[in-house]
C-alpha positions in Angstrom: 7.7 30.4 66.3 6.5 33.7 64.9 9.5 34.8 62.7 12.3 32.6 61.2 15.4 34.4 60.1 17.6 32.5 57.6 21.3 33.4 57.4 23.6 31.6 55.1 27.3 31.7 56.3 30.3 31.5 54.0 33.7 33.2 54.3 32.5 36.0 56.6 34.8 35.8 59.6 35.4 39.6 59.4 31.7 40.4 59.4 29.8 37.6 61.2 30.1 39.0 64.7 28.5 42.3 63.6 25.7 40.5 61.8 25.0 38.0 64.6 24.9 40.7 67.3 22.5 42.8 65.3 20.2 39.8 65.1 20.5 38.8 68.7 19.8 42.4 69.7 16.4 42.5 67.9 13.7 44.0 70.0 11.2 41.4 68.8 11.3 38.4 71.1 9.8 35.5 69.2 12.4 34.7 66.6 14.0 31.5 65.3 17.5 32.2 64.0 18.7 29.6 61.4 22.3 30.0 60.5 23.4 27.7 57.6 27.1 26.9 57.5 27.6 26.4 53.8 30.9 24.7 54.1 32.7 27.9 55.2 36.5 27.2 55.3 37.4 30.0 57.6 36.6 30.8 61.3 33.1 32.2 60.7 31.3 29.5 62.6 33.6 29.6 65.6 33.0 33.3 65.9 29.3 32.8 65.4 29.1 30.2 68.2 31.0 32.5 70.5 28.6 35.3 69.9 25.4 33.3 70.2 26.7 31.7 73.4 26.2 35.1 75.0 22.5 35.1 74.2 21.2 31.8 75.8 17.6 33.0 75.7 17.6 33.2 71.9 16.4 30.3 69.8 19.4 29.6 67.5 20.0 26.7 65.1 23.3 26.2 63.2 22.8 23.8 60.3 25.8 22.5 58.4 26.5 21.7 54.8 29.6 19.4 54.8 30.7 21.1 51.6 29.9 24.4 49.9 26.6 24.2 47.9 26.1 27.8 47.1 23.8 30.6 48.4 20.5 29.3 46.9 21.0 25.8 48.5 21.8 27.4 51.8 18.6 29.5 51.7 16.6 26.3 50.8 18.1 24.4 53.8 17.0 27.3 56.0 13.5 27.3 54.5 13.1 23.6 55.0 14.0 23.9 58.7 12.0 27.1 59.4 8.9 26.8 61.7 8.0 30.5 61.8 4.8 32.0 60.3 7.0 34.6 58.8 10.3 34.5 57.0 13.1 37.0 56.8 16.4 36.5 54.9 19.7 38.1 56.1 23.1 37.9 54.4 25.8 37.2 56.9 28.0 40.2 56.0 25.1 42.6 56.5 23.4 43.8 59.6 20.0 45.0 60.9 18.8 47.9 62.8 17.6 46.6 66.2 13.9 47.4 65.5 13.8 45.9 62.0 11.8 42.7 62.8 9.5 44.5 65.2 8.7 47.3 62.7 8.1 44.9 59.8 6.0 42.5 61.8 3.8 45.3 63.3 3.3 46.8 59.9 2.4 43.5 58.3 0.0 42.4 60.9 -1.7 45.8 61.3 -2.3 46.0 57.6 -3.2 42.3 57.2 -0.4 42.1 54.6 1.5 39.1 53.3 4.7 41.1 52.8 6.2 44.1 54.7 9.3 45.6 53.1 11.6 48.5 54.1 14.2 50.9 52.8 17.9 50.1 53.4 21.4 51.5 53.5 24.1 50.6 51.0 27.2 50.6 53.1 30.7 50.9 51.5 32.7 50.8 54.7 33.6 54.5 54.8 30.4 55.8 53.4 26.7 55.1 53.3 23.8 55.7 51.0 20.2 55.4 51.8 18.0 53.7 49.2 14.3 54.0 49.3 11.4 52.1 47.8 8.0 53.3 46.5 4.9 52.1 48.3 2.6 49.5 46.7 -0.6 48.0 47.9 -0.6 44.4 46.6 1.9 41.8 45.3 1.0 42.0 41.6 1.5 45.8 41.6 4.8 45.4 43.5 6.0 43.1 40.7 4.6 45.1 37.8 5.4 48.7 38.9 8.3 47.8 41.2 10.4 44.9 40.1 9.6 44.9 36.4 9.6 48.7 35.9 12.8 49.1 38.0 11.5 51.3 40.8 12.0 48.6 43.5 14.5 45.9 43.9 13.7 42.2 44.3 16.2 41.8 47.1 15.5 38.9 49.4 16.7 40.6 52.6 14.6 43.7 53.2 11.3 41.8 53.3 9.3 40.0 55.9 7.3 37.4 54.0 4.5 35.2 55.1 6.0 31.6 55.1 3.1 30.2 53.0 4.2 32.3 50.0 7.2 29.9 49.6 4.9 26.9 49.3 6.2 25.0 46.2 8.9 27.7 45.5 12.6 27.3 46.2 15.8 29.1 45.4 17.6 27.9 42.2 20.4 25.6 43.4 23.4 25.8 41.2 22.4 29.1 39.7 23.4 31.7 42.3 23.7 34.8 40.1 20.3 36.4 40.0 18.8 34.0 42.6 17.0 36.9 44.2 14.6 36.9 41.2 12.9 34.2 43.2 11.2 37.1 44.9 9.2 37.8 41.7 6.9 34.7 41.8 6.9 34.8 45.6 5.7 38.4 45.7 3.2 37.9 42.9 1.4 35.5 45.2 0.9 38.1 47.9 -2.3 39.8 48.5 -1.7 43.0 50.4 1.8 44.4 50.8 3.0 47.2 53.0 6.0 49.5 52.8 7.8 50.7 56.0 9.6 53.9 54.9 12.6 53.5 57.2 16.1 52.3 56.4 16.3 49.2 58.6 18.8 47.0 56.8 22.5 47.6 56.0 23.7 46.0 52.8 27.5 45.8 52.8 29.3 46.0 49.5 33.0 45.6 50.4 33.2 41.9 51.2 35.3 40.1 48.5 35.1 36.8 50.3 31.4 36.0 50.4 29.4 34.7 47.4 31.3 36.3 44.5 29.5 38.5 41.9 32.4 38.3 39.4 31.6 38.7 35.7 31.9 35.3 34.1 30.2 33.1 31.6 28.8 31.0 34.4 27.2 34.0 36.0 25.7 35.2 32.7 24.2 31.7 32.2 22.8 31.9 35.7 21.2 35.3 35.1 19.5 34.0 32.0 18.4 30.9 33.8 16.9 32.9 36.6 15.2 35.4 34.2 13.4 32.5 32.4 12.6 30.8 35.7 11.1 34.0 37.2 9.0 34.7 34.1 7.8 31.1 34.0 6.8 31.4 37.7 4.4 34.3 36.9 3.1 33.1 33.5 -0.4 32.6 34.9 -0.6 36.2 36.0 -1.8 39.1 33.8 1.5 40.7 33.1 1.7 42.2 29.6 4.4 42.0 27.0 5.4 45.5 27.9 5.7 44.7 31.6 8.0 41.8 30.8 10.0 43.9 28.3 10.6 46.5 31.0 12.0 43.7 33.2 14.3 42.4 30.5 15.6 45.9 29.7 16.4 46.4 33.4 18.2 43.0 33.6 20.5 44.0 30.7 20.9 47.7 31.7 24.1 47.1 33.7 25.9 46.0 30.5 25.6 49.6 29.4 27.1 51.1 32.5 30.7 49.8 32.1 31.1 51.0 28.5 33.2 47.9 27.7 32.9 46.5 24.1 32.2 43.0 25.4 29.3 44.1 27.6 27.9 46.4 24.9 27.8 43.4 22.7 25.9 41.4 25.3 23.4 44.2 25.6 22.7 43.9 21.9 22.3 40.1 22.1 20.1 39.9 25.1 16.4 40.4 24.7 16.4 42.5 21.5 12.6 42.1 21.3 12.4 44.4 24.4 14.1 47.3 22.8 11.0 48.8 21.2 9.6 49.5 24.7 12.6 51.6 25.9 10.8 54.9 25.6 7.6 53.6 27.3 9.1 53.1 30.8 8.5 56.5 32.2 9.4 55.2 35.7 13.1 55.4 34.7 15.0 58.7 34.4 15.1 60.3 31.0 18.9 59.9 30.8 18.6 56.1 31.3 16.1 55.8 28.5 18.3 58.0 26.3 21.4 55.8 26.9 19.3 52.7 26.1 18.0 54.4 22.9 21.6 55.2 21.9 22.5 51.5 22.4 19.5 50.4 20.4 20.6 52.6 17.5 24.2 51.4 17.9 25.5 54.8 18.9 27.9 53.2 21.3 30.3 56.1 21.3 27.6 58.1 23.1 27.1 55.3 25.6 30.8 55.3 26.3 30.9 59.0 26.6 28.1 58.9 29.1 29.9 56.2 31.2 33.1 58.2 31.2 31.2 61.3 32.3 29.5 59.5 35.1 32.5 57.6 36.4 35.3 60.2 35.9 33.4 63.4 36.4 30.4 62.9 38.7 31.8 60.1 40.8 35.3 61.5 40.6 34.0 64.8 42.0 32.1 62.9 44.7 35.2 60.9 45.7 37.3 64.1 45.9 34.9 65.9 48.3 33.6 62.9 50.2 
């Protein structure tokens, strides 16, 4: 096969039909679809089987975990079964534009690239926001100026990747929060990369039943595990202390956005050695650097004031007139 698409399935019975149809309707013909039933306790797989039965010409595999193993394990099961020269990951509550695979494949092969990545939509059910990505020419620059600097996300699902990039690299089973940091060592291996400036993927944010992103000690431990794992995976590349500091600052930045005392405390505790590089990352908006500097100087009342203004004033105004 040319392209293998890996789709973990868990508690998505309200969304799996939309996802599956968007996959079956891809304009690119030579695709292997690998759905991994990760012990889903609802009717997701029954709905999936009904949908794919309408597309007999498609090459569909449904693999089964007898019990829930988590998102990273499901991705690994899909990778082990994949036969395609190219890999695409899709979450089962999301959906694709019908030309996504074709556009990414054509861009990658025309450019002789190892990775083709696109823009995407953040869908909230009743509203939609387009999120773009800057263009980079090679994998190391994508990691340094994109993932580490915070100008591009290391999402797994908006990228068509040459399968050989995963040789010896797997997703972190048992450590689901932050598992997409696996894209850091994978991308660092790439030679040429190419950006397709079209929003071709829909990332859905309103599904409470899929793999949960709840704030918990386990999730915090997983994030730290995955940060260290990602950095260990690129230790042989020429990333500087400043590059790595930018990454650490971006990892802990969400702690400042809630304004809660507990998360502000976590911001202080995580990666304090990176704080001296706050002002250096000109890729981030000035207001973001100023909030970080306030936190570094323990001016937490200003951080909370900023969070209040953003949430109650800006987003409140947006919700009122949406």
